[in-house]
C-alpha atoms as a printed R data frame, in Angstrom:
    type eleno elety resid chain resno       x       y       z
1   ATOM     1    CA   LEU     A     1 -46.649 -39.075  10.131
2   ATOM     2    CA   VAL     A     2 -44.542 -37.736   7.289
3   ATOM     3    CA   ALA     A     3 -46.497 -35.878   4.606
4   ATOM     4    CA   THR     A     4 -44.674 -35.184   1.339
5   ATOM     5    CA   PRO     A     5 -45.364 -34.822  -2.377
6   ATOM     6    CA   ASN     A     6 -45.028 -38.119  -4.260
7   ATOM     7    CA   GLY     A     7 -41.759 -38.428  -6.149
8   ATOM     8    CA   SER     A     8 -39.782 -36.232  -3.742
9   ATOM     9    CA   GLY     A     9 -37.488 -39.035  -2.585
10  ATOM    10    CA   SER     A    10 -39.144 -39.295   0.792
11  ATOM    11    CA   GLN     A    11 -39.442 -43.083   0.623
12  ATOM    12    CA   THR     A    12 -35.685 -43.420   1.114
13  ATOM    13    CA   SER     A    13 -35.678 -41.039   4.072
14  ATOM    14    CA   ASN     A    14 -38.636 -42.738   5.682
15  ATOM    15    CA   LEU     A    15 -37.114 -46.194   5.292
16  ATOM    16    CA   VAL     A    16 -33.867 -44.943   6.846
17  ATOM    17    CA   LEU     A    17 -35.836 -43.634   9.841
18  ATOM    18    CA   LEU     A    18 -37.824 -46.851  10.179
19  ATOM    19    CA   ARG     A    19 -34.756 -49.083   9.892
20  ATOM    20    CA   ALA     A    20 -32.821 -46.980  12.427
21  ATOM    21    CA   LEU     A    21 -35.656 -47.197  14.948
22  ATOM    22    CA   PHE     A    22 -35.961 -50.941  14.423
23  ATOM    23    CA   LYS     A    23 -32.200 -51.466  14.774
24  ATOM    24    CA   MET     A    24 -32.290 -49.502  18.048
25  ATOM    25    CA   GLY     A    25 -34.520 -52.311  19.333
26  ATOM    26    CA   ILE     A    26 -37.738 -50.302  19.177
27  ATOM    27    CA   PRO     A    27 -40.729 -52.331  17.966
28  ATOM    28    CA   SER     A    28 -41.815 -50.320  14.923
29  ATOM    29    CA   SER     A    29 -43.647 -50.603  11.644
30  ATOM    30    CA   GLY     A    30 -44.060 -48.366   8.631
31  ATOM    31    CA   LYS     A    31 -46.776 -47.908   6.063
32  ATOM    32    CA   ASN     A    32 -46.816 -45.833   2.907
33  ATOM    33    CA   LEU     A    33 -50.113 -44.327   1.801
34  ATOM    34    CA   PHE     A    34 -50.273 -42.802  -1.637
35  ATOM    35    CA   PRO     A    35 -53.676 -42.452  -3.224
36  ATOM    36    CA   SER     A    36 -52.029 -41.699  -6.560
37  ATOM    37    CA   ASN     A    37 -48.754 -42.647  -8.195
38  ATOM    38    CA   ILE     A    38 -48.612 -39.310 -10.012
39  ATOM    39    CA   GLN     A    39 -45.512 -37.284  -9.174
40  ATOM    40    CA   GLY     A    40 -46.314 -34.272  -7.012
41  ATOM    41    CA   MET     A    41 -49.518 -35.691  -5.580
42  ATOM    42    CA   PRO     A    42 -49.754 -36.194  -1.786
43  ATOM    43    CA   THR     A    43 -48.195 -39.167  -0.074
44  ATOM    44    CA   TRP     A    44 -47.993 -40.051   3.611
45  ATOM    45    CA   TYR     A    45 -45.750 -42.387   5.537
46  ATOM    46    CA   THR     A    46 -46.627 -43.474   9.032
47  ATOM    47    CA   ILE     A    47 -44.228 -45.018  11.477
48  ATOM    48    CA   ARG     A    48 -45.646 -46.613  14.566
49  ATOM    49    CA   CYS     A    49 -43.395 -47.292  17.518
50  ATOM    50    CA   SER     A    50 -44.978 -49.359  20.267
51  ATOM    51    CA   GLN     A    51 -43.428 -51.003  23.282
52  ATOM    52    CA   ASP     A    52 -46.297 -53.494  23.047
53  ATOM    53    CA   GLY     A    53 -45.518 -54.329  19.414
54  ATOM    54    CA   TYR     A    54 -48.649 -52.813  17.879
55  ATOM    55    CA   VAL     A    55 -48.251 -52.284  14.133
56  ATOM    56    CA   ALA     A    56 -51.586 -50.907  12.901
57  ATOM    57    CA   ARG     A    57 -51.841 -47.248  11.950
58  ATOM    58    CA   ARG     A    58 -53.749 -45.010  14.319
59  ATOM    59    CA   GLU     A    59 -56.246 -42.293  13.446
60  ATOM    60    CA   HIS     A    60 -54.282 -39.630  15.336
61  ATOM    61    CA   VAL     A    61 -50.522 -39.218  15.655
62  ATOM    62    CA   GLU     A    62 -48.188 -37.580  18.157
63  ATOM    63    CA   ILE     A    63 -45.511 -36.397  15.704
64  ATOM    64    CA   ALA     A    64 -45.920 -34.986  12.199
65  ATOM    65    CA   VAL     A    65 -43.438 -33.824   9.574
66  ATOM    66    CA   LEU     A    66 -45.382 -31.614   7.188
67  ATOM    67    CA   MET     A    67 -43.458 -31.200   3.930
68  ATOM    68    CA   ASN     A    68 -46.504 -30.894   1.675
69  ATOM    69    CA   PRO     A    69 -48.271 -27.497   1.703
70  ATOM    70    CA   GLU     A    70 -51.307 -28.947  -0.084
71  ATOM    71    CA   THR     A    71 -52.185 -31.243   2.812
72  ATOM    72    CA   ALA     A    72 -50.705 -29.389   5.805
73  ATOM    73    CA   HIS     A    73 -54.010 -28.013   7.112
74  ATOM    74    CA   ASP     A    74 -55.678 -31.433   7.125
75  ATOM    75    CA   ASP     A    75 -52.535 -33.148   8.412
76  ATOM    76    CA   LEU     A    76 -52.471 -30.836  11.425
77  ATOM    77    CA   THR     A    77 -55.923 -32.089  12.399
78  ATOM    78    CA   LYS     A    78 -54.482 -35.619  12.732
79  ATOM    79    CA   LEU     A    79 -52.147 -34.518  15.526
80  ATOM    80    CA   GLU     A    80 -53.207 -35.302  19.074
81  ATOM    81    CA   ALA     A    81 -53.265 -32.476  21.604
82  ATOM    82    CA   GLY     A    82 -49.741 -32.160  22.976
83  ATOM    83    CA   GLY     A    83 -48.240 -33.422  19.718
84  ATOM    84    CA   ILE     A    84 -45.358 -31.944  17.777
85  ATOM    85    CA   CYS     A    85 -45.121 -30.607  14.248
86  ATOM    86    CA   PHE     A    86 -41.954 -30.228  12.186
87  ATOM    87    CA   TYR     A    87 -42.372 -27.951   9.181
88  ATOM    88    CA   PRO     A    88 -40.225 -26.192   6.583
89  ATOM    89    CA   GLU     A    89 -39.385 -22.572   7.282
90  ATOM    90    CA   GLY     A    90 -41.234 -20.230   4.941
91  ATOM    91    CA   ALA     A    91 -43.906 -22.799   4.087
92  ATOM    92    CA   GLY     A    92 -46.693 -20.363   4.939
93  ATOM    93    CA   TYR     A    93 -48.663 -22.871   6.982
94  ATOM    94    CA   GLU     A    94 -51.269 -21.581   9.384
95  ATOM    95    CA   LEU     A    95 -49.940 -22.946  12.661
96  ATOM    96    CA   ALA     A    96 -52.780 -21.796  14.877
97  ATOM    97    CA   ARG     A    97 -53.246 -24.771  17.179
98  ATOM    98    CA   GLU     A    98 -52.030 -23.751  20.600
99  ATOM    99    CA   ASP     A    99 -52.074 -27.329  21.910
100 ATOM   100    CA   LEU     A   100 -49.109 -28.346  19.697
101 ATOM   101    CA   THR     A   101 -45.379 -27.735  19.750
102 ATOM   102    CA   TYR     A   102 -43.917 -26.473  16.472
103 ATOM   103    CA   TYR     A   103 -40.361 -26.838  15.225
104 ATOM   104    CA   ARG     A   104 -39.398 -25.025  12.036
105 ATOM   105    CA   MET     A   105 -36.687 -26.432   9.792
106 ATOM   106    CA   PRO     A   106 -34.713 -24.114   7.452
107 ATOM   107    CA   ILE     A   107 -34.671 -26.671   4.639
108 ATOM   108    CA   LYS     A   108 -33.319 -24.403   1.892
109 ATOM   109    CA   GLN     A   109 -30.640 -22.860   4.096
110 ATOM   110    CA   LEU     A   110 -29.411 -26.223   5.378
111 ATOM   111    CA   SER     A   111 -29.369 -27.709   1.859
112 ATOM   112    CA   LYS     A   112 -27.220 -24.846   0.607
113 ATOM   113    CA   GLN     A   113 -24.886 -25.000   3.615
114 ATOM   114    CA   ALA     A   114 -24.405 -28.728   3.078
115 ATOM   115    CA   GLY     A   115 -23.316 -28.040  -0.502
116 ATOM   116    CA   VAL     A   116 -26.212 -29.881  -2.105
117 ATOM   117    CA   SER     A   117 -26.592 -29.065  -5.806
118 ATOM   118    CA   ALA     A   118 -29.735 -27.160  -6.789
119 ATOM   119    CA   SER     A   119 -31.068 -30.156  -8.716
120 ATOM   120    CA   MET     A   120 -30.751 -32.454  -5.679
121 ATOM   121    CA   ARG     A   121 -32.142 -30.073  -3.035
122 ATOM   122    CA   PRO     A   122 -35.770 -31.250  -3.333
123 ATOM   123    CA   TYR     A   123 -34.636 -34.827  -2.610
124 ATOM   124    CA   MET     A   124 -32.158 -33.963   0.132
125 ATOM   125    CA   ALA     A   125 -34.816 -31.902   1.928
126 ATOM   126    CA   ASN     A   126 -36.079 -35.214   3.223
127 ATOM   127    CA   MET     A   127 -32.711 -36.108   4.709
128 ATOM   128    CA   ILE     A   128 -32.817 -32.801   6.570
129 ATOM   129    CA   TYR     A   129 -35.928 -33.858   8.440
130 ATOM   130    CA   VAL     A   130 -34.187 -37.158   9.225
131 ATOM   131    CA   GLY     A   131 -31.355 -35.207  10.881
132 ATOM   132    CA   VAL     A   132 -33.669 -32.886  12.781
133 ATOM   133    CA   LEU     A   133 -35.810 -35.807  13.998
134 ATOM   134    CA   ALA     A   134 -32.699 -37.746  15.012
135 ATOM   135    CA   GLN     A   135 -31.587 -34.870  17.220
136 ATOM   136    CA   MET     A   136 -34.976 -34.031  18.672
137 ATOM   137    CA   LEU     A   137 -36.130 -37.606  19.325
138 ATOM   138    CA   GLY     A   138 -32.818 -39.183  20.326
139 ATOM   139    CA   ILE     A   139 -32.239 -41.416  17.312
140 ATOM   140    CA   GLU     A   140 -28.579 -42.402  17.267
141 ATOM   141    CA   LEU     A   141 -26.632 -41.133  14.242
142 ATOM   142    CA   THR     A   142 -24.530 -44.310  14.190
143 ATOM   143    CA   VAL     A   143 -27.713 -46.278  13.630
144 ATOM   144    CA   ILE     A   144 -28.853 -43.772  10.973
145 ATOM   145    CA   GLU     A   145 -25.515 -44.310   9.206
146 ATOM   146    CA   ALA     A   146 -25.979 -48.085   9.328
147 ATOM   147    CA   ALA     A   147 -29.479 -47.681   7.889
148 ATOM   148    CA   LEU     A   148 -28.074 -45.512   5.079
149 ATOM   149    CA   ARG     A   149 -25.425 -48.132   4.328
150 ATOM   150    CA   TRP     A   150 -28.105 -50.801   4.074
151 ATOM   151    CA   GLN     A   151 -30.414 -48.570   1.996
152 ATOM   152    CA   PHE     A   152 -27.690 -47.619  -0.491
153 ATOM   153    CA   SER     A   153 -25.959 -51.038  -0.530
154 ATOM   154    CA   ASN     A   154 -22.789 -49.486   0.929
155 ATOM   155    CA   ARG     A   155 -22.333 -47.161  -2.077
156 ATOM   156    CA   GLU     A   156 -19.947 -44.858  -0.257
157 ATOM   157    CA   LYS     A   157 -20.623 -41.675  -2.237
158 ATOM   158    CA   LEU     A   158 -24.383 -41.881  -1.591
159 ATOM   159    CA   VAL     A   159 -23.901 -42.766   2.069
160 ATOM   160    CA   ARG     A   160 -21.404 -39.942   2.585
161 ATOM   161    CA   SER     A   161 -23.496 -37.246   0.862
162 ATOM   162    CA   ASN     A   162 -26.716 -38.187   2.654
163 ATOM   163    CA   LEU     A   163 -25.021 -38.602   6.027
164 ATOM   164    CA   SER     A   164 -23.381 -35.196   5.633
165 ATOM   165    CA   VAL     A   165 -26.792 -33.565   5.203
166 ATOM   166    CA   ILE     A   166 -28.271 -35.528   8.120
167 ATOM   167    CA   ARG     A   167 -25.378 -34.592  10.435
168 ATOM   168    CA   SER     A   168 -25.597 -30.952   9.392
169 ATOM   169    CA   ALA     A   169 -29.330 -30.882  10.153
170 ATOM   170    CA   SER     A   170 -28.847 -32.694  13.455
171 ATOM   171    CA   ASP     A   171 -26.121 -30.237  14.487
172 ATOM   172    CA   TRP     A   172 -28.318 -27.303  13.466
173 ATOM   173    CA   ALA     A   173 -31.220 -28.654  15.546
174 ATOM   174    CA   ALA     A   174 -28.936 -29.137  18.568
175 ATOM   175    CA   GLN     A   175 -27.835 -25.507  18.347
176 ATOM   176    CA   HIS     A   176 -31.098 -23.801  17.384
177 ATOM   177    CA   LEU     A   177 -34.080 -25.793  18.636
178 ATOM   178    CA   THR     A   178 -35.084 -25.978  22.271
179 ATOM   179    CA   LYS     A   179 -36.884 -29.206  23.054
180 ATOM   180    CA   THR     A   180 -40.151 -28.485  24.832
181 ATOM   181    CA   ASP     A   181 -41.987 -31.744  24.182
182 ATOM   182    CA   PRO     A   182 -41.901 -35.104  25.983
183 ATOM   183    CA   TYR     A   183 -41.233 -37.336  22.952
184 ATOM   184    CA   GLN     A   184 -38.100 -39.431  22.582
185 ATOM   185    CA   VAL     A   185 -37.184 -42.911  21.464
């Protein structure tokens, strides 16, 4: 489950994740849920990976990326016991469930380090969670790059800038996050 504000550019990031998983040979499906098309309102994207080929959304999820402070409390309730939560550093979420594993992501710091302009940082924040998820779940960066090339129709400048942010986030996660959960693809 990826929870973001509508209009934040998350659709691109989510499609890159979904396409990468699919191209790795993992039966997967994605579904966007946005109760409103108004920019800034909540939106959710669910990706279901199933060795049995199931495609329907489930009531509870194992992994959540919580980028929207307005829905974070409710989104945490959708996580199964033993699940994992990725969240932006400094978000101020109440992360009180002791049956979850939490991974913080320094979104602002990583955006600045990657040289992303201030105007593009809200959009590139989504590519940071792609990089962190790739590292923590074992999604191959070569497949992420191929998904970016497909998504951006091989427009090299867009592929290069997004891949740079994803690699930076993946490298950061490899150096700073200790995996304590059982989830991988």
